[in-house]
N, C-alpha and C positions, 0 to 999 in steps of 0.2 A: 504494500500500500504506500502511495506517495503522500507525504504530509499535505493536508488540506486538499487532497485529490480523491478520486473515486476508488472504491474497492473493486478490483477485477476478479471475477468469478468465472470458472469454466462453465459454459452453458451446454445445452439449454437448461434454463432454470424457471421455477415458479416462485415468485416472491409474494408474501402475504403482508399487506400493509396493516397499520394499526387499526383501521376501521374494518378489517376483514376482507378487503378486496384482494383478489389474486391477480398478479401481473405476470404474464408469461413472456419469455423471450427465447427465440430459437437460435440466437447467435452462438457462435463457438466461444466467445468471450463476452461477458456482460459487465458493463461498468455500473456499479451500484453507487448512487449518490450518498456521500457521507456528510455533506454540508447542509442538506435539506433545502437548498435553494433552487433545485432543478425544476423547470416547468413540467417535466415528465417524471417527477419523483414517484417511485424510488429509483428509477433509472436516471443515470447522469446524461445530461444533454449539453454540457459545458456552458449553460446559461449563466453560471456563477461568474464566468470571466467578464461579463458585461456589467456586473454589479460590484459596488465597492462595499466591503464588509465594514460595518460600523462597529467601533469599539464598544464593549459592554458597559 
């Protein structure tokens, strides 16, 4: 895992979100978002690159 980057998982995978929704990906490698700012969460779409993280 790259610091502040996605978690790469060998696919295909089924991911279950907090609300119980199942997201399926047939890709050989799946990028799972760890920053929770992806527009396609739980999958990483690199949209975090366009946003500036505000300090806590």
